[in-house]
One Martini backbone bead per residue (centre of mass of N, CA, C, O) as a GRO file, in nm:
protein
  273
    1MET     BB    1  -1.866   0.181  -9.061
    2HIS     BB    2  -1.905   0.284  -9.380
    3ASP     BB    3  -1.809   0.301  -9.688
    4VAL     BB    4  -1.735   0.543  -9.902
    5PRO     BB    5  -1.829   0.610 -10.195
    6ASP     BB    6  -1.703   0.618 -10.515
    7HIS     BB    7  -1.737   0.929 -10.726
    8SER     BB    8  -1.546   0.947 -10.973
    9ASP     BB    9  -1.725   0.841 -11.205
   10VAL     BB   10  -1.949   1.048 -11.171
   11GLU     BB   11  -1.773   1.298 -11.212
   12GLN     BB   12  -1.673   1.222 -11.491
   13THR     BB   13  -1.956   1.201 -11.620
   14SER     BB   14  -2.037   1.490 -11.550
   15GLU     BB   15  -1.816   1.624 -11.716
   16ILE     BB   16  -1.905   1.504 -11.983
   17ALA     BB   17  -2.195   1.611 -11.970
   18ALA     BB   18  -2.112   1.911 -11.948
   19GLN     BB   19  -1.968   1.901 -12.238
   20GLN     BB   20  -2.240   1.850 -12.341
   21PRO     BB   21  -2.500   1.928 -12.525
   22THR     BB   22  -2.809   2.077 -12.511
   23GLU     BB   23  -3.121   2.172 -12.606
   24ARG     BB   24  -3.089   2.459 -12.481
   25ASP     BB   25  -2.793   2.526 -12.583
   26GLY     BB   26  -2.721   2.373 -12.819
   27PRO     BB   27  -2.480   2.375 -13.018
   28PRO     BB   28  -2.160   2.375 -13.021
   29GLU     BB   29  -1.892   2.563 -13.017
   30PRO     BB   30  -1.640   2.650 -13.189
   31PRO     BB   31  -1.342   2.722 -13.203
   32ALA     BB   32  -1.188   3.030 -13.217
   33ALA     BB   33  -0.966   2.951 -13.433
   34ALA     BB   34  -1.174   2.855 -13.665
   35ILE     BB   35  -1.356   3.100 -13.587
   36GLY     BB   36  -1.532   3.363 -13.556
   37SER     BB   37  -1.648   3.562 -13.280
   38ASP     BB   38  -1.889   3.709 -13.472
   39ARG     BB   39  -2.031   3.434 -13.507
   40ALA     BB   40  -2.273   3.228 -13.524
   41TRP     BB   41  -2.323   2.897 -13.488
   42TRP     BB   42  -2.514   2.868 -13.743
   43ALA     BB   43  -2.293   3.021 -13.925
   44ARG     BB   44  -2.115   2.808 -13.898
   45PRO     BB   45  -1.946   2.546 -13.957
   46ALA     BB   46  -1.997   2.231 -13.976
   47VAL     BB   47  -1.966   1.953 -13.746
   48LEU     BB   48  -1.858   1.644 -13.782
   49ILE     BB   49  -1.997   1.333 -13.664
   50SER     BB   50  -1.958   1.036 -13.604
   51ALA     BB   51  -2.137   0.752 -13.539
   52ALA     BB   52  -1.947   0.623 -13.327
   53GLY     BB   53  -1.922   0.870 -13.143
   54ALA     BB   54  -2.219   0.904 -13.081
   55ALA     BB   55  -2.265   0.628 -12.962
   56GLY     BB   56  -2.057   0.656 -12.736
   57LEU     BB   57  -2.183   0.897 -12.608
   58VAL     BB   58  -2.452   0.767 -12.529
   59VAL     BB   59  -2.343   0.533 -12.366
   60GLY     BB   60  -2.196   0.708 -12.159
   61LEU     BB   61  -2.444   0.848 -12.054
   62VAL     BB   62  -2.600   0.600 -11.963
   63ILE     BB   63  -2.384   0.483 -11.775
   64GLY     BB   64  -2.349   0.733 -11.597
   65ALA     BB   65  -2.642   0.743 -11.498
   66SER     BB   66  -2.652   0.461 -11.375
   67GLY     BB   67  -2.409   0.496 -11.176
   68ARG     BB   68  -2.530   0.737 -11.029
   69THR     BB   69  -2.776   0.597 -10.918
   70GLN     BB   70  -2.625   0.385 -10.754
   71ASP     BB   71  -2.466   0.584 -10.585
   72LEU     BB   72  -2.711   0.719 -10.460
   73GLU     BB   73  -2.823   0.467 -10.322
   74VAL     BB   74  -2.573   0.411 -10.151
   75ALA     BB   75  -2.569   0.686 -10.016
   76GLU     BB   76  -2.852   0.667  -9.892
   77ALA     BB   77  -2.793   0.410  -9.730
   78ALA     BB   78  -2.559   0.533  -9.572
   79VAL     BB   79  -2.720   0.765  -9.451
   80THR     BB   80  -2.930   0.590  -9.309
   81GLU     BB   81  -2.725   0.438  -9.137
   82VAL     BB   82  -2.602   0.688  -9.002
   83GLU     BB   83  -2.866   0.786  -8.879
   84ALA     BB   84  -2.912   0.536  -8.709
   85GLU     BB   85  -2.651   0.558  -8.553
   86ARG     BB   86  -2.710   0.840  -8.448
   87ASP     BB   87  -2.966   0.764  -8.296
   88GLY     BB   88  -2.829   0.557  -8.117
   89LEU     BB   89  -2.621   0.752  -7.997
   90ARG     BB   90  -2.830   0.947  -7.884
   91ALA     BB   91  -2.963   0.743  -7.697
   92GLU     BB   92  -2.708   0.674  -7.542
   93LEU     BB   93  -2.654   0.964  -7.451
   94GLU     BB   94  -2.915   1.001  -7.295
   95ALA     BB   95  -2.869   0.762  -7.104
   96ALA     BB   96  -2.600   0.870  -6.996
   97GLN     BB   97  -2.718   1.133  -6.889
   98ILE     BB   98  -2.910   0.998  -6.692
   99ARG     BB   99  -2.692   0.842  -6.542
  100ILE     BB  100  -2.537   1.094  -6.451
  101GLU     BB  101  -2.766   1.215  -6.292
  102GLU     BB  102  -2.797   0.978  -6.100
  103LEU     BB  103  -2.505   0.988  -5.995
  104GLU     BB  104  -2.527   1.277  -5.889
  105THR     BB  105  -2.750   1.211  -5.690
  106VAL     BB  106  -2.596   0.994  -5.536
  107GLU     BB  107  -2.359   1.176  -5.462
  108GLY     BB  108  -2.528   1.371  -5.297
  109GLU     BB  109  -2.626   1.160  -5.097
  110VAL     BB  110  -2.347   1.078  -5.000
  111VAL     BB  111  -2.266   1.354  -4.893
  112GLN     BB  112  -2.499   1.375  -4.694
  113LEU     BB  113  -2.434   1.114  -4.539
  114GLU     BB  114  -2.150   1.202  -4.453
  115ALA     BB  115  -2.248   1.445  -4.294
  116GLU     BB  116  -2.433   1.286  -4.103
  117LEU     BB  117  -2.208   1.101  -3.998
  118ALA     BB  118  -2.035   1.324  -3.880
  119ASP     BB  119  -2.249   1.427  -3.686
  120ALA     BB  120  -2.291   1.158  -3.538
  121GLU     BB  121  -1.998   1.131  -3.441
  122ALA     BB  122  -1.995   1.393  -3.283
  123GLU     BB  123  -2.227   1.318  -3.095
  124ARG     BB  124  -2.097   1.062  -2.985
  125ASP     BB  125  -1.844   1.193  -2.867
  126LEU     BB  126  -1.999   1.384  -2.682
  127ALA     BB  127  -2.151   1.164  -2.526
  128ILE     BB  128  -1.898   1.019  -2.424
  129ASP     BB  129  -1.779   1.258  -2.271
  130ASP     BB  130  -2.018   1.302  -2.084
  131ALA     BB  131  -2.023   1.019  -1.961
  132ARG     BB  132  -1.732   1.027  -1.852
  133ASN     BB  133  -1.771   1.271  -1.670
  134GLU     BB  134  -2.000   1.153  -1.501
  135LEU     BB  135  -1.843   0.907  -1.400
  136GLU     BB  136  -1.615   1.063  -1.263
  137GLU     BB  137  -1.794   1.218  -1.070
  138GLU     BB  138  -1.928   0.971  -0.939
  139ARG     BB  139  -1.665   0.841  -0.845
  140ASP     BB  140  -1.574   1.074  -0.665
  141GLN     BB  141  -1.821   1.068  -0.484
  142VAL     BB  142  -1.797   0.777  -0.390
  143LEU     BB  143  -1.513   0.802  -0.275
  144SER     BB  144  -1.575   1.026  -0.076
  145GLN     BB  145  -1.798   0.879   0.076
  146ALA     BB  146  -1.630   0.631   0.151
  147GLN     BB  147  -1.415   0.789   0.308
  148ASP     BB  148  -1.606   0.908   0.517
  149GLU     BB  149  -1.714   0.639   0.620
  150ALA     BB  150  -1.440   0.525   0.696
  151ASP     BB  151  -1.369   0.744   0.898
  152ASP     BB  152  -1.611   0.694   1.081
  153ILE     BB  153  -1.551   0.398   1.138
  154ILE     BB  154  -1.269   0.441   1.252
  155ALA     BB  155  -1.349   0.633   1.478
  156SER     BB  156  -1.552   0.442   1.610
  157ALA     BB  157  -1.353   0.208   1.648
  158GLU     BB  158  -1.150   0.363   1.820
  159GLU     BB  159  -1.348   0.434   2.041
  160GLU     BB  160  -1.435   0.145   2.106
  161ALA     BB  161  -1.149   0.042   2.159
  162SER     BB  162  -1.097   0.233   2.391
  163ASP     BB  163  -1.326   0.132   2.565
  164LEU     BB  164  -1.237  -0.162   2.569
  165LEU     BB  165  -0.963  -0.103   2.689
  166ASP     BB  166  -1.066   0.014   2.951
  167VAL     BB  167  -1.224  -0.232   3.033
  168ALA     BB  168  -0.987  -0.427   3.020
  169GLU     BB  169  -0.812  -0.279   3.221
  170GLY     BB  170  -1.016  -0.302   3.450
  171ARG     BB  171  -1.026  -0.610   3.447
  172VAL     BB  172  -0.727  -0.649   3.496
  173ALA     BB  173  -0.719  -0.503   3.761
  174ALA     BB  174  -0.927  -0.684   3.896
  175LEU     BB  175  -0.769  -0.942   3.849
  176ASP     BB  176  -0.522  -0.854   4.002
  177GLU     BB  177  -0.665  -0.819   4.267
  178ARG     BB  178  -0.778  -1.103   4.279
  179GLU     BB  179  -0.509  -1.242   4.261
  180ALA     BB  180  -0.393  -1.119   4.512
  181ALA     BB  181  -0.613  -1.229   4.696
  182LEU     BB  182  -0.560  -1.524   4.627
  183ASP     BB  183  -0.271  -1.526   4.718
  184GLU     BB  184  -0.333  -1.446   5.005
  185ARG     BB  185  -0.523  -1.682   5.059
  186ALA     BB  186  -0.316  -1.899   4.999
  187GLU     BB  187  -0.126  -1.821   5.220
  188GLU     BB  188  -0.325  -1.859   5.447
  189LEU     BB  189  -0.374  -2.157   5.385
  190ASP     BB  190  -0.089  -2.245   5.415
  191VAL     BB  191  -0.067  -2.161   5.707
  192ALA     BB  192  -0.304  -2.325   5.806
  193GLU     BB  193  -0.195  -2.590   5.711
  194GLU     BB  194   0.058  -2.574   5.872
  195ARG     BB  195  -0.084  -2.542   6.141
  196GLN     BB  196  -0.251  -2.793   6.112
  197ALA     BB  197  -0.009  -2.979   6.077
  198ALA     BB  198   0.124  -2.890   6.347
  199ASN     BB  199  -0.163  -2.938   6.530
  200SER     BB  200  -0.187  -3.212   6.359
  201PHE     BB  201  -0.214  -3.577   6.374
  202GLY     BB  202  -0.137  -3.903   6.320
  203ASN     BB  203  -0.027  -4.191   6.272
  204GLY     BB  204   0.296  -4.252   6.398
  205VAL     BB  205   0.621  -4.118   6.363
  206HIS     BB  206   0.718  -3.812   6.526
  207ILE     BB  207   0.902  -3.520   6.509
  208VAL     BB  208   1.005  -3.302   6.729
  209GLY     BB  209   1.022  -2.980   6.564
  210THR     BB  210   0.931  -3.092   6.270
  211ASP     BB  211   0.643  -3.232   6.257
  212ILE     BB  212   0.599  -3.135   6.554
  213GLU     BB  213   0.476  -2.971   6.828
  214ALA     BB  214   0.479  -2.874   7.125
  215GLY     BB  215   0.213  -2.998   7.347
  216LEU     BB  216  -0.134  -3.022   7.383
  217TYR     BB  217  -0.307  -3.324   7.316
  218ARG     BB  218  -0.598  -3.470   7.142
  219THR     BB  219  -0.801  -3.774   7.154
  220GLU     BB  220  -1.062  -4.011   7.083
  221GLY     BB  221  -0.927  -4.265   7.013
  222GLY     BB  222  -0.972  -4.635   7.051
  223SER     BB  223  -0.973  -4.981   7.052
  224SER     BB  224  -0.624  -4.964   6.989
  225CYS     BB  225  -0.492  -4.738   7.143
  226TYR     BB  226  -0.152  -4.598   7.103
  227TRP     BB  227   0.108  -4.434   7.304
  228ALA     BB  228   0.439  -4.254   7.271
  229ARG     BB  229   0.715  -4.125   7.431
  230LEU     BB  230   1.031  -4.013   7.298
  231SER     BB  231   1.397  -3.998   7.335
  232GLY     BB  232   1.420  -4.171   7.071
  233LEU     BB  233   1.485  -4.332   6.725
  234SER     BB  234   1.580  -4.652   6.743
  235GLY     BB  235   1.339  -4.857   6.875
  236GLY     BB  236   1.395  -4.898   7.153
  237PHE     BB  237   1.311  -4.940   7.489
  238GLY     BB  238   1.489  -4.688   7.590
  239ASP     BB  239   1.305  -4.461   7.434
  240LEU     BB  240   1.098  -4.484   7.651
  241THR     BB  241   0.900  -4.258   7.849
  242ALA     BB  242   0.586  -4.284   7.756
  243ASN     BB  243   0.251  -4.446   7.788
  244GLY     BB  244  -0.067  -4.571   7.626
  245LEU     BB  245  -0.427  -4.735   7.666
  246PRO     BB  246  -0.694  -4.601   7.575
  247ASP     BB  247  -1.056  -4.628   7.568
  248GLY     BB  248  -1.055  -4.323   7.503
  249PRO     BB  249  -1.010  -4.033   7.555
  250ALA     BB  250  -0.699  -3.833   7.525
  251ASN     BB  251  -0.426  -3.667   7.697
  252VAL     BB  252  -0.113  -3.522   7.573
  253GLU     BB  253   0.216  -3.409   7.663
  254ILE     BB  254   0.441  -3.258   7.461
  255ARG     BB  255   0.779  -3.219   7.486
  256PRO     BB  256   1.066  -3.058   7.394
  257SER     BB  257   1.250  -3.312   7.493
  258ASP     BB  258   1.129  -3.471   7.288
  259ALA     BB  259   1.194  -3.663   7.000
  260GLY     BB  260   0.911  -3.821   7.000
  261PHE     BB  261   0.595  -3.957   6.852
  262GLU     BB  262   0.360  -4.226   6.909
  263SER     BB  263   0.095  -4.372   6.696
  264SER     BB  264  -0.181  -4.626   6.743
  265GLY     BB  265  -0.520  -4.653   6.673
  266CYS     BB  266  -0.579  -4.350   6.655
  267ALA     BB  267  -0.693  -4.065   6.644
  268THR     BB  268  -0.669  -3.753   6.594
  269TRP     BB  269  -0.435  -3.510   6.678
  270ASN     BB  270  -0.500  -3.217   6.881
  271ARG     BB  271  -0.435  -2.903   6.964
  272VAL     BB  272  -0.526  -2.728   7.285
  273ASP     BB  273  -0.278  -2.477   7.334
   0.00000   0.00000   0.00000
């Protein structure tokens, strides 16, 4: 802002000029105390003004007019500058108004985008809830189906296990029977072996009643076959009851009273009665 010019000198000069008579107004009227109010000014006594006063008056008028012109030019320049600043401020105001309108438009767009974002978030939440519900329903269905299948598998497995158990029990029973038969057969074989052992023997000294039973025995003999019935087992010659050296097959009756029987170089003796 420019300083407002001081117009006090102009105002004072204007007051002085206003106090001076003009050609239209005519000469100034004398004070009322000096002349009568009923006389015209030209009829009044002339007022003499000195030459120095008149000259001063003229110079004052000229100086006042010149100062006023300069003040007017300064004032016009100040007004022009103020108008320029006003125009600049008006342009800035218009630009600010446009910017405010643009900001209001942007703010409206932001509000709309926020509303759209809120709607999108609501739709997203709804979609998430729907998807979660669908997943839970599908999970429940899968679990229920899996449970049903597991129950069927368990029932089938239990039934198959029961069948296998029955088969196994049958096989065990059969094995038990077979084992019992084998045990019986083993006993029969043991008896047969015992009977065979009791009814046949080879070379050596055998105790009658312990190693062999009394009875009639037969051998196919041998190249150096020797047999002897013994009354004792001391090994002495006195224990000899009967003996023989057969060239071929031979039959010997071992009596219950014999203490033992000796065979050497002979084939197996087998009981024949």
